[in-house]
Backbone as a printed PyTorch tensor [residue, N CA C, xyz], in Angstrom:
tensor([[[ 25.3370, -37.7370, 121.3050],
         [ 24.5610, -37.6090, 120.0770],
         [ 23.5590, -38.7510, 120.0180]],

        [[ 22.3830, -38.4290, 119.6190],
         [ 21.3470, -39.4380, 119.4900],
         [ 21.7090, -40.4110, 118.3610]],

        [[ 21.5290, -41.6970, 118.6060],
         [ 21.9070, -42.7300, 117.6410],
         [ 21.2970, -42.4820, 116.2670]],

        [[ 20.0180, -42.1530, 116.2190],
         [ 19.3460, -41.9530, 114.9360],
         [ 19.9840, -40.8160, 114.1430]],

        [[ 20.3510, -39.7340, 114.8160],
         [ 20.9700, -38.5980, 114.1340],
         [ 22.3600, -38.9690, 113.6300]],

        [[ 23.1010, -39.7010, 114.4410],
         [ 24.4360, -40.1190, 114.0260],
         [ 24.3560, -40.9880, 112.7710]],

        [[ 23.4330, -41.9300, 112.7550],
         [ 23.2610, -42.7950, 111.5840],
         [ 22.8420, -41.9630, 110.3720]],

        [[ 21.8690, -41.1000, 110.5530],
         [ 21.3890, -40.2640, 109.4460],
         [ 22.5090, -39.3860, 108.8930]],

        [[ 23.2520, -38.7460, 109.7720],
         [ 24.3400, -37.8720, 109.3280],
         [ 25.4110, -38.6570, 108.5730]],

        [[ 25.7660, -39.8170, 109.0930],
         [ 26.8200, -40.6180, 108.4670],
         [ 26.3890, -41.1810, 107.1220]],

        [[ 25.1330, -41.5950, 107.0310],
         [ 24.6410, -42.1570, 105.7690],
         [ 24.1120, -41.0930, 104.8170]],

        [[ 24.0600, -39.8420, 105.2790],
         [ 23.5510, -38.7270, 104.4730],
         [ 22.1070, -38.9720, 104.0330]],

        [[ 21.2790, -39.3500, 105.0110],
         [ 19.8570, -39.5580, 104.7660],
         [ 19.0590, -38.7690, 105.7980]],

        [[ 17.7870, -38.5000, 105.5260],
         [ 16.9580, -37.8040, 106.5160],
         [ 16.7820, -38.6610, 107.7660]],

        [[ 16.8170, -38.0180, 108.9190],
         [ 16.6810, -38.7500, 110.1870],
         [ 15.3450, -39.4840, 110.2610]],

        [[ 14.3490, -39.0030, 109.5360],
         [ 13.0340, -39.6530, 109.5240],
         [ 13.0870, -41.0640, 108.9380]],

        [[ 14.0900, -41.3510, 108.1370],
         [ 14.2340, -42.6900, 107.5450],
         [ 14.8520, -43.6910, 108.5120]],

        [[ 15.4330, -43.1980, 109.5930],
         [ 16.1750, -44.0680, 110.5000],
         [ 15.2470, -44.7020, 111.5280]],

        [[ 15.2150, -46.0210, 111.5220],
         [ 14.4880, -46.8000, 112.5280],
         [ 15.3000, -48.0600, 112.7780]],

        [[ 14.9390, -48.8050, 113.7980],
         [ 15.6870, -50.0220, 114.1070],
         [ 15.6810, -51.0130, 112.9490]],

        [[ 14.6750, -50.9460, 112.0920],
         [ 14.5910, -51.8990, 110.9740],
         [ 15.4450, -51.4880, 109.7680]],

        [[ 15.9550, -50.2590, 109.7520],
         [ 16.8050, -49.8250, 108.6330],
         [ 18.0710, -50.6760, 108.6090]],

        [[ 18.3650, -51.2570, 107.4430],
         [ 19.5340, -52.1320, 107.3580],
         [ 20.3550, -51.8470, 106.1060]],

        [[ 21.5430, -52.4070, 106.1220],
         [ 22.4540, -52.2500, 104.9920],
         [ 21.8440, -52.8480, 103.7200]],

        [[ 20.9430, -53.8130, 103.8820],
         [ 20.3300, -54.4740, 102.7220],
         [ 19.2580, -53.6360, 102.0380]],

        [[ 18.6320, -52.7190, 102.7620],
         [ 17.5310, -51.9550, 102.1650],
         [ 17.7800, -50.4500, 102.1100]],

        [[ 19.0260, -50.0710, 102.2830],
         [ 19.3780, -48.6410, 102.2230],
         [ 20.5440, -48.4790, 101.2510]],

        [[ 20.2520, -47.9440, 100.0690],
         [ 21.2830, -47.8000,  99.0330],
         [ 22.4470, -46.9320,  99.4850]],

        [[ 22.1610, -45.9740, 100.3680],
         [ 23.2130, -45.0720, 100.8370],
         [ 24.1800, -45.7590, 101.8060]],

        [[ 23.7710, -46.8840, 102.3790],
         [ 24.5770, -47.5990, 103.3680],
         [ 25.5510, -48.5120, 102.6260]],

        [[ 26.6040, -47.9360, 102.1020],
         [ 27.6170, -48.6680, 101.3490],
         [ 28.6710, -49.2280, 102.3040]],

        [[ 29.5500, -50.0280, 101.7820],
         [ 30.6210, -50.5710, 102.6190],
         [ 31.5200, -49.4530, 103.1500]],

        [[ 31.7550, -48.4420, 102.3460],
         [ 32.5700, -47.3090, 102.8030],
         [ 31.8610, -46.5370, 103.9200]],

        [[ 30.5560, -46.3740, 103.7750],
         [ 29.8090, -45.6770, 104.8270],
         [ 29.6950, -46.5420, 106.0820]],

        [[ 29.7350, -47.8630, 105.9290],
         [ 29.7410, -48.7460, 107.0950],
         [ 31.0000, -48.4810, 107.9260]],

        [[ 32.1260, -48.3490, 107.2580],
         [ 33.3830, -48.0590, 107.9490],
         [ 33.2820, -46.7060, 108.6530]],

        [[ 32.7480, -45.7140, 107.9670],
         [ 32.5760, -44.3890, 108.5560],
         [ 31.6130, -44.4390, 109.7440]],

        [[ 30.5710, -45.2440, 109.6250],
         [ 29.5800, -45.3740, 110.6930],
         [ 30.2080, -46.0090, 111.9300]],

        [[ 30.9760, -47.0620, 111.7410],
         [ 31.6520, -47.7100, 112.8710],
         [ 32.5680, -46.7070, 113.5660]],

        [[ 33.3220, -45.9600, 112.7860],
         [ 34.2240, -44.9530, 113.3480],
         [ 33.4600, -43.8750, 114.1190]],

        [[ 32.3600, -43.4150, 113.5420],
         [ 31.5480, -42.3810, 114.2030],
         [ 30.9490, -42.9060, 115.5080]],

        [[ 30.5000, -44.1630, 115.4850],
         [ 29.9480, -44.7720, 116.6960],
         [ 31.0170, -44.9020, 117.7750]],

        [[ 32.2090, -45.3220, 117.3800],
         [ 33.3030, -45.4570, 118.3500],
         [ 33.6260, -44.1160, 118.9890]],

        [[ 33.6530, -43.0720, 118.1820],
         [ 33.9450, -41.7360, 118.7080],
         [ 32.8260, -41.2210, 119.5960]],

        [[ 31.5970, -41.3450, 119.1310],
         [ 30.4530, -40.7900, 119.8570],
         [ 30.2070, -41.4880, 121.1880]],

        [[ 30.4640, -42.7880, 121.2250],
         [ 30.1460, -43.5660, 122.4270],
         [ 31.3890, -44.0560, 123.1680]],

        [[ 32.5620, -43.5350, 122.8090],
         [ 33.8290, -43.8360, 123.4960],
         [ 34.0070, -45.3420, 123.7160]],

        [[ 33.8850, -46.0840, 122.6290],
         [ 34.0460, -47.5360, 122.6950],
         [ 34.7460, -48.0100, 121.4320]],

        [[ 35.0750, -49.2800, 121.4080],
         [ 35.6750, -49.8830, 120.2180],
         [ 34.9250, -51.1600, 119.8830]],

        [[ 34.9130, -51.4960, 118.6100],
         [ 34.2420, -52.7050, 118.1480],
         [ 35.2590, -53.6390, 117.5190]],

        [[ 35.1020, -54.9380, 117.7910],
         [ 35.9570, -55.8940, 117.1020],
         [ 35.3300, -56.2080, 115.7460]],

        [[ 36.0240, -56.9980, 114.9560],
         [ 35.5670, -57.2530, 113.5930],
         [ 34.2070, -57.9520, 113.5710]],

        [[ 33.9770, -58.8800, 114.4820],
         [ 32.6960, -59.5850, 114.5050],
         [ 31.5480, -58.6330, 114.8440]],

        [[ 31.7720, -57.7520, 115.8060],
         [ 30.7360, -56.7700, 116.1480],
         [ 30.4590, -55.8680, 114.9580]],

        [[ 31.5060, -55.4630, 114.2650],
         [ 31.3420, -54.5920, 113.1010],
         [ 30.5210, -55.2750, 112.0170]],

        [[ 30.7360, -56.5670, 111.8370],
         [ 29.9800, -57.3180, 110.8400],
         [ 28.5270, -57.4800, 111.2760]],

        [[ 28.3110, -57.7200, 112.5690],
         [ 26.9580, -57.9010, 113.0980],
         [ 26.1070, -56.6380, 112.9700]],

        [[ 26.7490, -55.4880, 112.9860],
         [ 26.0090, -54.2200, 112.9940],
         [ 25.5470, -53.8460, 111.5910]],

        [[ 24.5900, -54.6310, 111.0800],
         [ 24.1000, -54.4280, 109.7210],
         [ 22.7100, -53.7950, 109.6790]],

        [[ 22.2320, -53.3800, 110.8500],
         [ 20.9710, -52.6380, 110.9330],
         [ 21.0470, -51.7210, 112.1490]],

        [[ 20.1640, -50.7530, 112.2000],
         [ 20.1570, -49.8390, 113.3420],
         [ 19.8230, -50.6100, 114.6180]],

        [[ 18.9010, -51.5500, 114.5210],
         [ 18.5620, -52.3700, 115.6790],
         [ 19.7540, -53.1790, 116.1710]],

        [[ 20.5200, -53.7360, 115.2430],
         [ 21.7110, -54.5090, 115.6080],
         [ 22.7700, -53.6050, 116.2390]],

        [[ 22.9080, -52.3960, 115.7220],
         [ 23.8390, -51.4360, 116.3200],
         [ 23.4290, -51.1670, 117.7660]],

        [[ 22.1500, -50.9180, 117.9590],
         [ 21.6230, -50.6590, 119.3080],
         [ 21.9400, -51.8320, 120.2440]],

        [[ 21.7210, -53.0620, 119.7660],
         [ 21.9690, -54.2560, 120.5830],
         [ 23.4440, -54.3870, 120.9680]],

        [[ 24.3390, -54.1600, 120.0120],
         [ 25.7710, -54.2650, 120.2950],
         [ 26.1850, -53.1950, 121.3050]],

        [[ 25.7110, -51.9610, 121.1140],
         [ 26.0400, -50.8940, 122.0580],
         [ 25.5250, -51.2150, 123.4560]],

        [[ 24.2940, -51.6800, 123.5440],
         [ 23.7140, -51.9890, 124.8550],
         [ 24.4640, -53.1460, 125.5140]],

        [[ 24.9050, -54.1300, 124.7210],
         [ 25.6760, -55.2580, 125.2590],
         [ 27.0130, -54.7900, 125.8310]],

        [[ 27.5250, -53.6850, 125.3010],
         [ 28.7670, -53.1090, 125.8050],
         [ 28.5250, -52.1930, 127.0090]],

        [[ 27.2620, -52.0590, 127.4020],
         [ 26.9530, -51.2210, 128.5510],
         [ 26.8140, -49.7470, 128.2250]],

        [[ 26.7120, -49.4390, 126.9370],
         [ 26.5500, -48.0530, 126.5140],
         [ 25.0980, -47.6380, 126.7550]],

        [[ 24.9350, -46.5200, 127.4350],
         [ 23.5800, -45.9950, 127.6510],
         [ 23.2270, -45.0990, 126.4830]],

        [[ 22.1830, -45.5010, 125.7710],
         [ 21.7560, -44.7320, 124.5990],
         [ 20.7410, -43.6850, 125.0020]],

        [[ 20.8510, -42.5450, 124.3650],
         [ 19.9180, -41.4660, 124.6120],
         [ 18.7060, -41.6010, 123.7100]],

        [[ 17.5500, -41.4020, 124.2630],
         [ 16.3210, -41.4230, 123.4740],
         [ 16.1100, -42.7370, 122.8490]]])
């Protein structure tokens, strides 16, 4: 699944709103509960696990991308 679509689906926002600059600070839909759901969806979609520090660091789409790439996950698109 494309990262942008996964984020959009989990946060219940249009995929057009998703960019690397989208963050928990500027997206009202990105609540703490949706953060937990997002981490879970990412773990399932990319067959990986995140520790607590990685989960905290992933506060924007760009940060999510960086953490995934650091884990060697090849992102589509």
